[in-house]
ROLOBA-880133 format. One record per residue: residue in three letters; z, y, x of N, C-alpha, C, CB in turn. Coordinates in pm, whole numbers, padded with zeros to 5 digits, always signed. Atoms other than C-alpha are relative to their C-alpha. Glycine has a CB too. Layout:
<recs>
AlaZYXZYXZYXZYX/...
</recs>
This chain:
<recs>
Unk+00082+00119-00010-02037+00637-00079-00074-00001+00133-00099-00008-00117/Unk+00067-00023-00128-02118+00713+00281-00072-00123+00055+00099+00049+00100/Unk+00061+00112-00070-02178+00379+00449-00093-00080-00091+00107-00091+00056/Unk+00080+00083+00089-02304+00174+00154-00120+00075-00055+00085-00052-00115/Unk+00112-00074+00058-02516+00448+00002-00110+00024+00102+00048+00132-00057/Unk+00103-00019-00102-02694+00504+00333-00092-00121+00006+00063+00025+00137/Unk+00082+00119-00001-02811+00143+00328-00090-00005-00123+00088-00125+00005/Unk+00077+00003+00123-02924+00171-00032-00110+00105+00003+00091+00021-00122/Unk+00097-00109-00002-03098+00507+00015-00115-00029+00097+00068+00131+00039/Unk+00104+00031-00098-03284+00385+00322-00067-00134-00028+00059-00001+00141/Unk+00055+00129+00040-03362+00059+00146+00022-00106+00107-00148+00013-00031/Unk-00035+00095-00105-03193-00135+00426+00082-00114-00058+00077+00070+00114/Unk-00075+00105+00068-03090-00418+00200+00012-00126+00084-00065-00032-00132/Unk-00010+00115-00089-03141-00667+00484+00115+00015+00099-00132-00019+00074/Unk-00107-00028-00093-02862-00504+00684+00130-00061-00050+00016+00151+00021/Unk-00130+00055+00038-02527-00685+00685+00102+00111-00012+00046-00105+00103/Unk-00106-00096+00023-02235-00490+00551+00132-00076+00004-00018+00077-00136/Unk-00129+00068-00011-01885-00595+00655+00090+00044-00115+00067+00030+00137/Unk-00096-00028+00106-01642-00620+00366+00125-00084+00024-00060-00029-00141/Unk-00123+00078-00018-01281-00732+00365-00004-00123-00090+00126+00086-00031/Unk-00010+00118+00088-01187-01067+00215+00054+00048-00133+00093-00111+00063/Unk-00042-00042+00132-01170-00994-00154-00066-00089-00104-00034+00148-00025/Unk+00053+00085+00107-01239-01159-00484-00139+00046-00040+00093+00001-00121/Unk+00134-00035+00046-01586-01170-00626+00008+00102-00114-00077-00126-00047/Unk-00013-00096+00111-01460-00978-00932+00017+00142+00054+00118-00037-00091/Unk-00018-00134-00058-01348-00685-00713-00131+00051+00062+00113-00002+00107/Unk+00128-00041-00061-01676-00680-00520-00101+00035-00108-00055-00112+00090/Unk+00090-00031+00111-01871-00691-00846+00034+00134-00063+00004-00110-00105/Unk-00041-00129+00055-01666-00397-00975-00046+00114+00091+00153+00005-00018/Unk+00045-00104-00093-01745-00196-00660-00151+00021-00014+00036-00038+00147/Unk+00145-00011+00015-02115-00273-00694-00039+00062-00134-00066-00137+00015/Unk+00023-00059+00132-02102-00186-01064+00020+00152+00007+00094-00062-00106/Unk-00029-00144-00012-01945+00153-00978-00111+00070+00080+00137+00022+00069/Unk+00104-00061-00085-02198+00224-00701-00131+00009-00077-00020-00083+00130/Unk+00124-00001+00076-02488+00130-00927+00001+00110-00105-00022-00136-00068/Unk-00008-00104+00103-02370+00354-01212-00010+00139+00062+00130-00012-00079/Unk-00005-00134-00058-02298+00651-00986-00124+00035+00081+00121+00012+00088/Unk+00127-00032-00067-02625+00620-00797-00104+00045-00102-00052-00122+00079/Unk+00092-00040+00107-02805+00661-01132+00048+00122-00077-00021-00116-00095/Unk-00058-00113+00073-02569+00924-01279+00067+00094+00100+00103-00050-00108/Unk-00050-00088-00106-02528+01202-01027+00071+00124-00052-00114+00041+00088/Unk-00068-00117+00056-02402+01471-01265+00142-00038-00040-00078+00056-00122/Unk-00139+00024+00038-02027+01496-01312+00021+00055-00141+00099+00066+00102/Unk-00010-00043+00139-02025+01512-01691+00097-00089-00077-00138+00000-00067/Unk-00093+00075+00084-01824+01371-01981-00035-00149-00004+00001+00056-00141/Unk+00042+00140+00000-02030+01051-01984+00056-00073+00123-00155-00010-00003/Unk-00051+00060-00123-01931+00984-01624+00151-00016-00006-00039+00085+00122/Unk-00145+00010+00012-01565+01060-01692+00041-00113-00092+00057+00132-00050/Unk-00029+00109+00094-01564+00824-01990-00028-00136+00063-00083+00017-00128/Unk+00036+00126-00063-01739+00554-01792+00105-00038+00105-00140+00009+00064/Unk-00101+00027-00103-01492+00586-01502+00131-00046-00062+00023+00125+00085/Unk-00124+00037+00067-01198+00565-01740-00005-00145-00047+00028+00095-00119/Unk+00018+00139+00045-01333+00244-01890-00005-00095+00120-00130-00013-00085/Unk+00014+00080-00121-01418+00112-01543+00136-00036+00059-00083+00075+00104/Unk-00131+00019-00062-01056+00149-01429+00095-00086-00083+00063+00133+00024/Unk-00086+00086+00082-00919-00071-01706-00004-00143+00054-00045+00003-00149/Unk-00012+00131-00065-00843-00363-01475+00146-00020+00036-00092-00010+00129/Unk-00139+00022-00037-00521-00528-01371+00025+00055+00141+00036-00150-00007/Unk-00040-00065-00126-00331-00394-01072-00055-00072+00123+00150+00006+00008/Unk+00049+00075-00116-00435-00673-00835-00147+00032+00027+00018-00151-00022/Unk+00142-00032-00016-00804-00604-00897-00016+00145+00047-00077-00022-00133/Unk+00006-00139-00042-00745-00230-00863+00029+00015+00149+00098+00085-00082/Unk-00030-00003-00143-00586-00283-00520-00117-00054+00081+00127-00081+00030/Unk+00115+00055-00072-00882-00498-00415-00117+00098-00001-00043-00134-00063/Unk+00106-00099+00006-01124-00231-00533+00028+00113+00099-00015+00057-00144/Unk-00037-00106-00095-00934+00033-00333-00026-00047+00143+00149+00040-00016/Unk+00020+00054-00136-00940-00191-00024-00149-00007+00035+00064-00140+00012/Unk+00144+00011-00026-01312-00260-00057-00065+00138+00012-00068-00079-00112/Unk+00057-00135-00005-01399+00104-00130+00037+00071+00130+00048+00083-00120/Unk-00044-00060-00126-01194+00217+00168-00076-00061+00118+00153-00019+00020/Unk+00070+00068-00108-01353-00042+00396-00148+00040+00005+00012-00151-00016/Unk+00142-00037+00007-01703+00051+00277-00022+00151+00007-00060-00054-00126/Unk+00004-00146-00009-01620+00422+00309-00061+00064-00124-00078+00042+00123/Unk+00044-00058+00128-01686+00492-00059+00115+00090-00045-00035-00112-00109/Unk-00113-00091+00019-01453+00790-00064+00024+00038-00146-00023+00125+00080/Unk-00017-00039+00140-01519+00890-00425+00069-00110-00081-00137+00033-00063/Unk-00062+00111+00072-01424+00544-00552+00144-00021+00046-00082-00129+00021/Unk-00136+00012-00051-01119+00524-00327+00089+00106-00064+00003+00014+00154/Unk-00076-00109+00059-01003+00863-00457+00022-00023-00150-00072+00133+00023/Unk-00012+00026+00144-01072+00771-00821+00107-00106-00028-00135-00045-00057/Unk-00097+00108+00020-00873+00446-00796+00141+00043+00040-00041-00124+00079/Unk-00132-00047-00045-00590+00612-00603+00062+00095-00101-00013+00070+00136/Unk-00051-00090+00104-00558+00885-00866+00048-00079-00122-00108+00101-00042/Unk-00038+00085+00112-00547+00617-01135+00134-00066+00027-00108-00107-00027/Unk-00127+00063-00038-00267+00439-00948+00113+00102-00002-00011-00066+00139/Unk-00100-00108+00000-00081+00768-00901+00042+00034-00143-00056+00126+00072/Unk-00031-00029+00140-00105+00838-01274+00086-00111-00061-00128+00017-00081/Unk-00080+00112+00051+00028+00491-01354+00144+00011+00047-00061-00135+00045/Unk-00135-00011-00055+00324+00538-01124+00074+00120-00057-00004+00010+00153/Unk-00062-00118+00058+00390+00887-01260+00046-00024-00142-00096+00116+00004/Unk-00036+00031+00139+00392+00757-01616+00122-00092-00008-00117-00065-00071/Unk-00106+00100+00004+00641+00486-01525+00112+00025+00101-00058-00136+00024/Unk-00098-00027-00105+00861+00661-01269+00144-00024-00047-00014+00142+00049/Unk-00135+00022+00051+01166+00637-01495+00022-00146-00041+00027+00091-00118/Unk-00008+00137+00048+01090+00278-01594-00026-00098+00116-00100-00023-00115/Unk+00016+00085-00118+01148+00076-01276-00032-00144-00036+00124+00005+00084/Unk+00029+00138+00039+01139-00254-01462-00149-00021-00024+00079-00037-00126/Unk+00144+00009+00025+00780-00186-01574-00076+00001+00131-00047+00116-00090/Unk+00067-00008-00131+00673-00087-01221+00022-00129+00077+00053+00120+00081/Unk-00029+00125-00072+00847-00391-01070-00080-00116-00057+00149-00032-00005/Unk+00076+00106+00064+00681-00620-01321-00147+00011+00036+00018+00004-00152/Unk+00142-00021-00027+00337-00468-01266-00037-00036+00144-00037+00145-00029/Unk+00027+00024-00141+00362-00496-00887+00066-00126+00053+00045+00118+00081/Unk-00063+00127-00034+00546-00829-00893+00108+00015+00106-00105-00098+00047/Unk-00114-00023-00089+00853-00687-00716+00121-00067-00064+00025+00155+00024/Unk-00118+00062+00057+01161-00902-00765+00099+00106-00046+00066-00095+00100/Unk-00089-00099+00059+01403-00714-00989+00121+00026+00088+00045-00045-00137/Unk-00119-00019-00081+01695-00771-00753-00026+00087+00124+00055-00134+00042/Unk+00031-00082-00116+01512-00584-00472-00006+00149-00031-00129-00044+00060/Unk+00018-00143+00026+01445-00254-00648+00132+00070-00024-00090+00021-00120/Unk-00128-00063+00019+01814-00192-00707+00073+00031+00128+00084-00087-00084/Unk-00066-00021-00129+01894-00172-00337+00001+00144+00039-00067-00080+00108/
</recs>
């Protein structure tokens, strides 16, 4: 949470923060994550459960969260979302139709 957390910790809420063009739902999810993790600093079961619930979003929103977290240098959130995506792909590596559907890849392209 390097860049964003520095503004919050120093109470520099008047400072502009550049974010990529993304949906309001993705930005709200990032802020929700930052808010929770700024109040819960211990890595315990409650945090793991909360993160698991937090990641229950569709793929498009997950990509937007990754993009925003990366742009804002929130490394922990970028890593969390990337691991979630890696797990999804690992679970479906044998099922290309599911992966293609999830990522909106035309079926005729994945057979090349």
